[in-house]
N, CA, C and O atoms as a printed pandas DataFrame, in Angstrom:
     atom_number atom_name residue_name chain_id  residue_number  x_coord  y_coord  z_coord
0              1         N          UNK        A               1  -58.167  -44.503  -30.321
1              2        CA          UNK        A               1  -60.056  -44.620  -29.673
2              3         C          UNK        A               1  -59.818  -43.262  -30.731
3              4         O          UNK        A               1  -58.908  -42.670  -31.311
4              5         N          UNK        A               2  -61.543  -43.211  -30.516
5              6        CA          UNK        A               2  -61.948  -41.792  -30.448
6              7         C          UNK        A               2  -62.440  -41.315  -29.711
7              8         O          UNK        A               2  -63.023  -42.047  -28.911
8              9         N          UNK        A               3  -62.521  -39.926  -29.515
9             10        CA          UNK        A               3  -62.792  -38.847  -28.599
10            11         C          UNK        A               3  -63.680  -37.894  -29.367
11            12         O          UNK        A               3  -64.142  -37.730  -30.497
12            13         N          UNK        A               4  -63.676  -37.234  -27.900
13            14        CA          UNK        A               4  -65.037  -35.638  -28.796
14            15         C          UNK        A               4  -63.911  -34.679  -28.034
15            16         O          UNK        A               4  -63.025  -35.023  -27.252
16            17         N          UNK        A               5  -64.158  -33.721  -28.396
17            18        CA          UNK        A               5  -63.344  -32.335  -28.211
18            19         C          UNK        A               5  -64.647  -31.709  -28.000
19            20         O          UNK        A               5  -65.631  -31.619  -28.733
20            21         N          UNK        A               6  -64.377  -31.246  -26.661
21            22        CA          UNK        A               6  -65.520  -30.642  -25.926
22            23         C          UNK        A               6  -64.839  -29.435  -25.904
23            24         O          UNK        A               6  -63.630  -29.206  -25.876
24            25         N          UNK        A               7  -66.454  -28.194  -25.933
25            26        CA          UNK        A               7  -66.012  -26.976  -25.266
26            27         C          UNK        A               7  -67.515  -26.361  -24.561
27            28         O          UNK        A               7  -68.637  -26.845  -24.705
28            29         N          UNK        A               8  -67.102  -25.079  -23.722
29            30        CA          UNK        A               8  -67.807  -25.677  -22.559
30            31         C          UNK        A               8  -67.786  -24.516  -22.586
31            32         O          UNK        A               8  -66.671  -24.050  -22.818
32            33         N          UNK        A               9  -68.722  -23.687  -22.416
33            34        CA          UNK        A               9  -68.527  -21.131  -22.476
34            35         C          UNK        A               9  -70.064  -21.248  -22.017
35            36         O          UNK        A               9  -71.065  -21.924  -22.254
36            37         N          UNK        A              10  -69.458  -19.726  -20.881
37            38        CA          UNK        A              10  -70.944  -19.218  -20.245
38            39         C          UNK        A              10  -70.471  -17.887  -21.274
39            40         O          UNK        A              10  -69.353  -17.822  -21.783
40            41         N          UNK        A              11  -71.577  -16.828  -21.470
41            42        CA          UNK        A              11  -71.745  -15.000  -22.047
42            43         C          UNK        A              11  -70.808  -14.934  -22.005
43            44         O          UNK        A              11  -70.353  -14.395  -23.013
44            45         N          UNK        A              12  -69.884  -15.295  -21.098
45            46        CA          UNK        A              12  -68.533  -13.816  -20.620
46            47         C          UNK        A              12  -67.678  -14.283  -19.958
47            48         O          UNK        A              12  -67.249  -13.640  -19.000
48            49         N          UNK        A              13  -67.164  -15.566  -20.277
49            50        CA          UNK        A              13  -66.182  -16.463  -20.390
50            51         C          UNK        A              13  -65.999  -18.120  -20.181
51            52         O          UNK        A              13  -66.939  -18.552  -19.513
52            53         N          UNK        A              14  -65.002  -19.210  -20.589
53            54        CA          UNK        A              14  -64.528  -20.206  -20.936
54            55         C          UNK        A              14  -64.677  -20.370  -19.671
55            56         O          UNK        A              14  -64.634  -19.662  -18.665
56            57         N          UNK        A              15  -64.938  -21.900  -20.031
57            58        CA          UNK        A              15  -65.683  -22.521  -18.704
58            59         C          UNK        A              15  -64.716  -23.947  -19.102
59            60         O          UNK        A              15  -63.519  -23.811  -18.849
60            61         N          UNK        A              16  -64.924  -24.609  -19.395
61            62        CA          UNK        A              16  -63.547  -25.978  -19.974
62            63         C          UNK        A              16  -63.910  -26.200  -21.347
63            64         O          UNK        A              16  -65.009  -26.254  -21.900
64            65         N          UNK        A              17  -63.344  -26.257  -21.549
65            66        CA          UNK        A              17  -62.626  -27.896  -22.809
66            67         C          UNK        A              17  -61.643  -28.298  -23.094
67            68         O          UNK        A              17  -60.916  -27.371  -23.451
68            69         N          UNK        A              18  -60.988  -29.586  -23.161
69            70        CA          UNK        A              18  -60.950  -30.619  -23.839
70            71         C          UNK        A              18  -61.148  -31.937  -24.271
71            72         O          UNK        A              18  -62.246  -32.294  -24.697
72            73         N          UNK        A              19  -60.022  -32.822  -24.189
73            74        CA          UNK        A              19  -60.446  -33.944  -24.933
74            75         C          UNK        A              19  -60.962  -34.832  -23.588
75            76         O          UNK        A              19  -60.529  -34.930  -22.440
76            77         N          UNK        A              20  -62.347  -35.554  -24.459
77            78        CA          UNK        A              20  -63.221  -36.825  -23.446
78            79         C          UNK        A              20  -63.093  -37.730  -24.257
79            80         O          UNK        A              20  -62.340  -37.985  -25.197
80            81         N          UNK        A              21  -64.330  -38.398  -23.532
81            82        CA          UNK        A              21  -65.077  -39.576  -23.706
82            83         C          UNK        A              21  -66.033  -40.019  -24.400
83            84         O          UNK        A              21  -66.224  -40.561  -25.488
84            85         N          UNK        A              22  -67.008  -39.393  -22.848
85            86        CA          UNK        A              22  -67.774  -39.419  -23.191
86            87         C          UNK        A              22  -68.900  -37.656  -21.879
87            88         O          UNK        A              22  -68.777  -37.268  -20.717
88            89         N          UNK        A              23  -69.798  -37.244  -23.066
89            90        CA          UNK        A              23  -70.148  -35.960  -22.021
90            91         C          UNK        A              23  -71.443  -36.010  -21.979
91            92         O          UNK        A              23  -72.145  -36.344  -22.933
92            93         N          UNK        A              24  -72.074  -35.501  -20.258
93            94        CA          UNK        A              24  -74.132  -35.987  -20.290
94            95         C          UNK        A              24  -74.989  -34.822  -20.207
95            96         O          UNK        A              24  -74.181  -33.918  -19.993
96            97         N          UNK        A              25  -76.067  -34.340  -20.245
97            98        CA          UNK        A              25  -76.116  -33.357  -20.122
98            99         C          UNK        A              25  -77.554  -33.534  -20.133
99           100         O          UNK        A              25  -77.990  -34.559  -20.657
100          101         N          UNK        A              26  -78.419  -32.626  -19.597
101          102        CA          UNK        A              26  -79.837  -32.090  -19.519
102          103         C          UNK        A              26  -80.734  -30.899  -20.302
103          104         O          UNK        A              26  -80.721  -29.674  -20.186
104          105         N          UNK        A              27  -81.423  -31.697  -21.044
105          106        CA          UNK        A              27  -81.214  -30.859  -22.367
106          107         C          UNK        A              27  -83.072  -30.385  -21.660
107          108         O          UNK        A              27  -83.633  -30.889  -20.687
108          109         N          UNK        A              28  -83.732  -28.998  -22.839
109          110        CA          UNK        A              28  -85.625  -29.445  -22.293
110          111         C          UNK        A              28  -85.392  -30.769  -22.630
111          112         O          UNK        A              28  -84.780  -31.434  -21.794
112          113         N          UNK        A              29  -85.646  -31.167  -23.391
113          114        CA          UNK        A              29  -86.489  -32.599  -24.043
114          115         C          UNK        A              29  -85.976  -33.646  -23.396
115          116         O          UNK        A              29  -86.481  -34.681  -23.830
116          117         N          UNK        A              30  -84.822  -33.930  -22.144
117          118        CA          UNK        A              30  -84.299  -35.132  -20.696
118          119         C          UNK        A              30  -82.714  -34.991  -21.216
119          120         O          UNK        A              30  -82.003  -34.162  -21.785
120          121         N          UNK        A              31  -82.634  -36.131  -20.739
121          122        CA          UNK        A              31  -80.917  -36.547  -20.723
122          123         C          UNK        A              31  -80.463  -36.803  -21.586
123          124         O          UNK        A              31  -81.037  -37.682  -22.229
124          125         N          UNK        A              32  -78.893  -36.107  -22.292
125          126        CA          UNK        A              32  -78.734  -37.143  -23.540
126          127         C          UNK        A              32  -77.071  -37.584  -22.811
127          128         O          UNK        A              32  -76.613  -37.480  -21.673
128          129         N          UNK        A              33  -76.479  -38.140  -24.210
129          130        CA          UNK        A              33  -75.242  -38.652  -23.510
130          131         C          UNK        A              33  -74.624  -38.554  -24.943
131          132         O          UNK        A              33  -75.280  -38.941  -25.910
132          133         N          UNK        A              34  -73.782  -38.209  -25.040
133          134        CA          UNK        A              34  -72.681  -38.562  -26.159
134          135         C          UNK        A              34  -71.907  -39.402  -26.065
135          136         O          UNK        A              34  -71.940  -39.889  -24.935
136          137         N          UNK        A              35  -71.089  -39.909  -26.793
137          138        CA          UNK        A              35  -69.708  -41.004  -27.099
138          139         C          UNK        A              35  -69.311  -40.934  -28.181
139          140         O          UNK        A              35  -69.993  -41.252  -29.156
140          141         N          UNK        A              36  -68.079  -40.486  -28.247
141          142        CA          UNK        A              36  -67.976  -40.895  -30.003
142          143         C          UNK        A              36  -68.435  -41.502  -31.000
143          144         O          UNK        A              36  -68.637  -42.713  -30.918
144          145         N          UNK        A              37  -68.790  -40.576  -32.544
145          146        CA          UNK        A              37  -69.813  -41.465  -33.624
146          147         C          UNK        A              37  -71.067  -40.743  -33.434
147          148         O          UNK        A              37  -71.722  -40.613  -34.469
148          149         N          UNK        A              38  -71.653  -40.154  -32.194
149          150        CA          UNK        A              38  -72.869  -39.901  -32.196
150          151         C          UNK        A              38  -73.112  -38.602  -33.356
151          152         O          UNK        A              38  -72.399  -37.683  -33.760
152          153         N          UNK        A              39  -74.596  -39.092  -33.661
153          154        CA          UNK        A              39  -75.768  -38.536  -34.704
154          155         C          UNK        A              39  -75.466  -37.055  -34.155
155          156         O          UNK        A              39  -75.668  -36.546  -33.053
156          157         N          UNK        A              40  -74.757  -36.430  -35.655
157          158        CA          UNK        A              40  -75.216  -34.399  -34.560
158          159         C          UNK        A              40  -76.519  -33.958  -35.164
159          160         O          UNK        A              40  -77.187  -34.133  -36.183
160          161         N          UNK        A              41  -76.562  -32.915  -33.374
161          162        CA          UNK        A              41  -78.066  -32.833  -33.091
162          163         C          UNK        A              41  -77.976  -31.226  -32.332
163          164         O          UNK        A              41  -76.864  -30.798  -32.023
164          165         N          UNK        A              42  -79.235  -30.389  -32.063
165          166        CA          UNK        A              42  -78.178  -29.307  -31.226
166          167         C          UNK        A              42  -79.898  -29.306  -30.454
167          168         O          UNK        A              42  -80.969  -29.647  -30.957
168          169         N          UNK        A              43  -79.521  -28.670  -28.788
169          170        CA          UNK        A              43  -80.768  -29.076  -28.273
170          171         C          UNK        A              43  -80.425  -27.691  -27.116
171          172         O          UNK        A              43  -79.443  -27.017  -26.806
172          173         N          UNK        A              44  -81.598  -27.754  -26.812
173          174        CA          UNK        A              44  -81.325  -26.154  -25.850
174          175         C          UNK        A              44  -81.216  -27.588  -24.110
175          176         O          UNK        A              44  -81.624  -28.596  -23.534
176          177         N          UNK        A              45  -80.290  -26.405  -24.188
177          178        CA          UNK        A              45  -79.805  -26.672  -23.166
178          179         C          UNK        A              45  -80.723  -26.258  -21.719
179          180         O          UNK        A              45  -81.311  -25.181  -21.618
180          181         N          UNK        A              46  -80.724  -27.402  -20.558
181          182        CA          UNK        A              46  -82.309  -26.786  -19.569
182          183         C          UNK        A              46  -81.179  -26.855  -17.923
183          184         O          UNK        A              46  -80.138  -27.379  -17.525
184          185         N          UNK        A              47  -81.984  -26.180  -17.575
185          186        CA          UNK        A              47  -80.149  -25.092  -16.237
186          187         C          UNK        A              47  -80.382  -26.690  -15.228
187          188         O          UNK        A              47  -81.376  -27.363  -14.953
188          189         N          UNK        A              48  -78.992  -26.800  -14.922
189          190        CA          UNK        A              48  -78.752  -28.092  -14.216
190          191         C          UNK        A              48  -77.024  -28.666  -14.622
191          192         O          UNK        A              48  -76.219  -27.847  -15.067
192          193         N          UNK        A              49  -76.611  -30.178  -14.396
193          194        CA          UNK        A              49  -75.645  -30.262  -14.390
194          195         C          UNK        A              49  -74.836  -30.860  -16.132
195          196         O          UNK        A              49  -75.306  -31.680  -16.920
196          197         N          UNK        A              50  -73.547  -30.079  -16.237
197          198        CA          UNK        A              50  -73.357  -31.325  -17.901
198          199         C          UNK        A              50  -72.209  -31.987  -16.959
199          200         O          UNK        A              50  -71.628  -31.504  -15.987
200          201         N          UNK        A              51  -72.062  -33.455  -17.676
201          202        CA          UNK        A              51  -70.880  -34.352  -16.822
202          203         C          UNK        A              51  -69.637  -34.233  -17.948
203          204         O          UNK        A              51  -69.928  -34.914  -18.931
204          205         N          UNK        A              52  -68.871  -33.839  -18.030
205          206        CA          UNK        A              52  -68.040  -34.870  -19.358
206          207         C          UNK        A              52  -67.248  -35.815  -17.881
207          208         O          UNK        A              52  -67.214  -35.911  -16.654
208          209         N          UNK        A              53  -66.837  -36.222  -18.878
209          210        CA          UNK        A              53  -65.472  -37.328  -18.568
210          211         C          UNK        A              53  -64.167  -37.335  -19.863
211          212         O          UNK        A              53  -64.300  -37.476  -21.079
212          213         N          UNK        A              54  -62.803  -37.105  -18.966
213          214        CA          UNK        A              54  -62.076  -36.365  -20.040
214          215         C          UNK        A              54  -61.490  -38.394  -20.386
215          216         O          UNK        A              54  -61.476  -39.510  -19.867
216          217         N          UNK        A              55  -61.124  -37.643  -21.598
217          218        CA          UNK        A              55  -59.688  -39.056  -21.898
218          219         C          UNK        A              55  -59.234  -39.622  -20.410
219          220         O          UNK        A              55  -59.360  -40.782  -20.016
220          221         N          UNK        A              56  -58.529  -38.214  -19.502
221          222        CA          UNK        A              56  -57.596  -38.340  -18.414
222          223         C          UNK        A              56  -58.131  -36.987  -17.526
223          224         O          UNK        A              56  -58.348  -35.775  -17.525
224          225         N          UNK        A              57  -58.158  -38.654  -16.549
225          226        CA          UNK        A              57  -58.234  -37.738  -14.939
226          227         C          UNK        A              57  -60.170  -37.953  -13.963
227          228         O          UNK        A              57  -60.962  -38.809  -14.359
228          229         N          UNK        A              58  -60.414  -37.258  -13.092
229          230        CA          UNK        A              58  -61.883  -37.165  -12.882
230          231         C          UNK        A              58  -62.785  -36.318  -13.469
231          232         O          UNK        A              58  -62.650  -35.122  -13.731
232          233         N          UNK        A              59  -63.900  -37.187  -13.687
233          234        CA          UNK        A              59  -65.679  -36.304  -13.918
234          235         C          UNK        A              59  -65.253  -35.296  -13.705
235          236         O          UNK        A              59  -64.693  -35.084  -12.629
236          237         N          UNK        A              60  -65.395  -34.173  -14.819
237          238        CA          UNK        A              60  -65.647  -32.751  -15.076
238          239         C          UNK        A              60  -66.719  -32.520  -14.673
239          240         O          UNK        A              60  -67.573  -32.877  -15.485
240          241         N          UNK        A              61  -67.356  -31.818  -13.248
241          242        CA          UNK        A              61  -68.896  -31.498  -12.635
242          243         C          UNK        A              61  -69.566  -29.489  -13.763
243          244         O          UNK        A              61  -69.922  -28.602  -12.987
244          245         N          UNK        A              62  -69.602  -29.265  -14.714
245          246        CA          UNK        A              62  -70.872  -27.701  -14.818
246          247         C          UNK        A              62  -71.771  -27.663  -14.238
247          248         O          UNK        A              62  -72.357  -28.726  -14.447
248          249         N          UNK        A              63  -72.427  -26.951  -13.444
249          250        CA          UNK        A              63  -73.841  -26.498  -13.383
250          251         C          UNK        A              63  -73.809  -25.328  -14.569
251          252         O          UNK        A              63  -73.071  -24.343  -14.594
252          253         N          UNK        A              64  -74.907  -25.751  -15.629
253          254        CA          UNK        A              64  -75.574  -24.567  -16.701
254          255         C          UNK        A              64  -76.446  -23.938  -16.550
255          256         O          UNK        A              64  -77.486  -24.598  -16.537
256          257         N          UNK        A              65  -76.576  -22.894  -16.415
257          258        CA          UNK        A              65  -77.984  -21.797  -16.372
258          259         C          UNK        A              65  -78.952  -22.398  -17.791
259          260         O          UNK        A              65  -80.101  -22.244  -17.376
260          261         N          UNK        A              66  -79.032  -22.812  -18.788
261          262        CA          UNK        A              66  -79.177  -22.995  -19.493
262          263         C          UNK        A              66  -78.786  -22.853  -20.610
263          264         O          UNK        A              66  -77.603  -22.785  -20.275
264          265         N          UNK        A              67  -78.717  -22.654  -22.595
265          266        CA          UNK        A              67  -78.537  -22.134  -23.395
266          267         C          UNK        A              67  -78.692  -23.333  -24.500
267          268         O          UNK        A              67  -79.713  -23.744  -25.053
268          269         N          UNK        A              68  -77.189  -23.797  -24.644
269          270        CA          UNK        A              68  -77.565  -24.909  -25.836
270          271         C          UNK        A              68  -76.262  -25.537  -26.415
271          272         O          UNK        A              68  -75.109  -25.126  -26.545
272          273         N          UNK        A              69  -76.888  -26.655  -26.699
273          274        CA          UNK        A              69  -75.803  -28.010  -27.273
274          275         C          UNK        A              69  -75.861  -28.017  -27.953
275          276         O          UNK        A              69  -76.826  -27.511  -28.525
276          277         N          UNK        A              70  -74.562  -28.790  -28.764
277          278        CA          UNK        A              70  -74.255  -28.922  -30.199
278          279         C          UNK        A              70  -73.132  -30.560  -30.559
279          280         O          UNK        A              70  -72.244  -31.121  -29.916
280          281         N          UNK        A              71  -73.643  -30.761  -31.590
281          282        CA          UNK        A              71  -72.864  -32.271  -31.663
282          283         C          UNK        A              71  -72.456  -32.730  -32.681
283          284         O          UNK        A              71  -73.021  -33.777  -32.997
284          285         N          UNK        A              72  -71.594  -32.338  -33.438
285          286        CA          UNK        A              72  -71.498  -32.126  -34.747
286          287         C          UNK        A              72  -69.454  -32.991  -34.479
287          288         O          UNK        A              72  -68.632  -32.793  -33.584
288          289         N          UNK        A              73  -69.375  -34.169  -36.119
289          290        CA          UNK        A              73  -68.197  -34.386  -35.638
290          291         C          UNK        A              73  -67.496  -34.560  -35.278
291          292         O          UNK        A              73  -66.328  -34.294  -35.560
292          293         N          UNK        A              74  -68.084  -35.239  -34.275
293          294        CA          UNK        A              74  -66.755  -35.775  -32.084
294          295         C          UNK        A              74  -66.267  -34.395  -31.815
295          296         O          UNK        A              74  -65.240  -33.916  -31.334
296          297         N          UNK        A              75  -67.478  -33.892  -32.345
297          298        CA          UNK        A              75  -66.993  -31.772  -31.739
298          299         C          UNK        A              75  -69.062  -31.483  -30.949
299          300         O          UNK        A              75  -70.154  -31.692  -31.477
300          301         N          UNK        A              76  -68.783  -31.097  -29.944
301          302        CA          UNK        A              76  -69.637  -31.247  -28.560
302          303         C          UNK        A              76  -69.203  -29.208  -28.364
303          304         O          UNK        A              76  -68.107  -28.710  -28.106
304          305         N          UNK        A              77  -70.378  -28.587  -28.584
305          306        CA          UNK        A              77  -70.490  -27.167  -28.585
306          307         C          UNK        A              77  -71.107  -27.013  -26.768
307          308         O          UNK        A              77  -72.303  -27.306  -26.746
308          309         N          UNK        A              78  -70.728  -26.750  -25.766
309          310        CA          UNK        A              78  -72.154  -26.048  -25.587
310          311         C          UNK        A              78  -71.791  -24.808  -25.203
311          312         O          UNK        A              78  -70.600  -24.515  -25.301
312          313         N          UNK        A              79  -72.344  -24.236  -24.903
313          314        CA          UNK        A              79  -72.798  -22.056  -24.938
314          315         C          UNK        A              79  -73.951  -21.796  -23.828
315          316         O          UNK        A              79  -75.121  -21.743  -24.205
316          317         N          UNK        A              80  -73.601  -21.625  -22.381
317          318        CA          UNK        A              80  -74.661  -22.248  -22.155
318          319         C          UNK        A              80  -75.252  -20.092  -21.192
319          320         O          UNK        A              80  -74.419  -19.187  -21.231
320          321         N          UNK        A              81  -76.309  -19.921  -20.701
321          322        CA          UNK        A              81  -76.568  -18.286  -20.097
322          323         C          UNK        A              81  -75.463  -17.899  -19.034
323          324         O          UNK        A              81  -74.920  -16.797  -19.112
324          325         N          UNK        A              82  -75.108  -18.851  -17.984
325          326        CA          UNK        A              82  -74.130  -18.651  -17.173
326          327         C          UNK        A              82  -74.193  -19.942  -16.967
327          328         O          UNK        A              82  -75.185  -20.646  -17.154
328          329         N          UNK        A              83  -72.039  -20.641  -16.169
329          330        CA          UNK        A              83  -71.657  -22.550  -16.101
330          331         C          UNK        A              83  -70.822  -22.333  -15.859
331          332         O          UNK        A              83  -70.174  -21.626  -16.631
332          333         N          UNK        A              84  -70.221  -22.789  -14.592
333          334        CA          UNK        A              84  -68.888  -22.658  -13.386
334          335         C          UNK        A              84  -68.770  -24.407  -13.081
335          336         O          UNK        A              84  -69.644  -25.246  -12.861
336          337         N          UNK        A              85  -67.331  -24.500  -13.178
337          338        CA          UNK        A              85  -67.925  -25.349  -12.899
338          339         C          UNK        A              85  -67.476  -26.046  -11.612
339          340         O          UNK        A              85  -66.436  -26.047  -10.954
340          341         N          UNK        A              86  -68.474  -26.539  -11.528
341          342        CA          UNK        A              86  -68.597  -27.159   -9.494
342          343         C          UNK        A              86  -67.102  -28.286   -9.111
343          344         O          UNK        A              86  -66.317  -29.189   -9.401
344          345         N          UNK        A              87  -67.501  -27.486   -8.428
345          346        CA          UNK        A              87  -66.027  -28.387   -7.142
346          347         C          UNK        A              87  -66.363  -29.251   -6.154
347          348         O          UNK        A              87  -65.590  -30.099   -5.708
348          349         N          UNK        A              88  -67.769  -29.035   -5.692
349          350        CA          UNK        A              88  -68.207  -29.836   -4.848
350          351         C          UNK        A              88  -68.598  -31.166   -5.407
351          352         O          UNK        A              88  -69.444  -31.804   -4.780
352          353         N          UNK        A              89  -68.164  -31.600   -6.351
353          354        CA          UNK        A              89  -69.301  -32.237   -6.688
354          355         C          UNK        A              89  -68.098  -33.619   -6.623
355          356         O          UNK        A              89  -68.466  -34.769   -6.865
């Protein structure tokens, strides 16, 4: 089964990393959903929620305050100005 290698970092700390089935995020151009095999892309991340569906376990919701979102070779990298895992979601 194909998977995504996801890494979410803020300017001064790591937020979440691991293998995932899917990532959804909000960019300045609208929502983006990424599955394995997605075309390479780089986008400006808008303030909002990033949702990661890990290979196992519940979805991870992250509050991000803008930054960059990139996808290449099943690797998703999110570099946010600030971000935290939202435990209330």
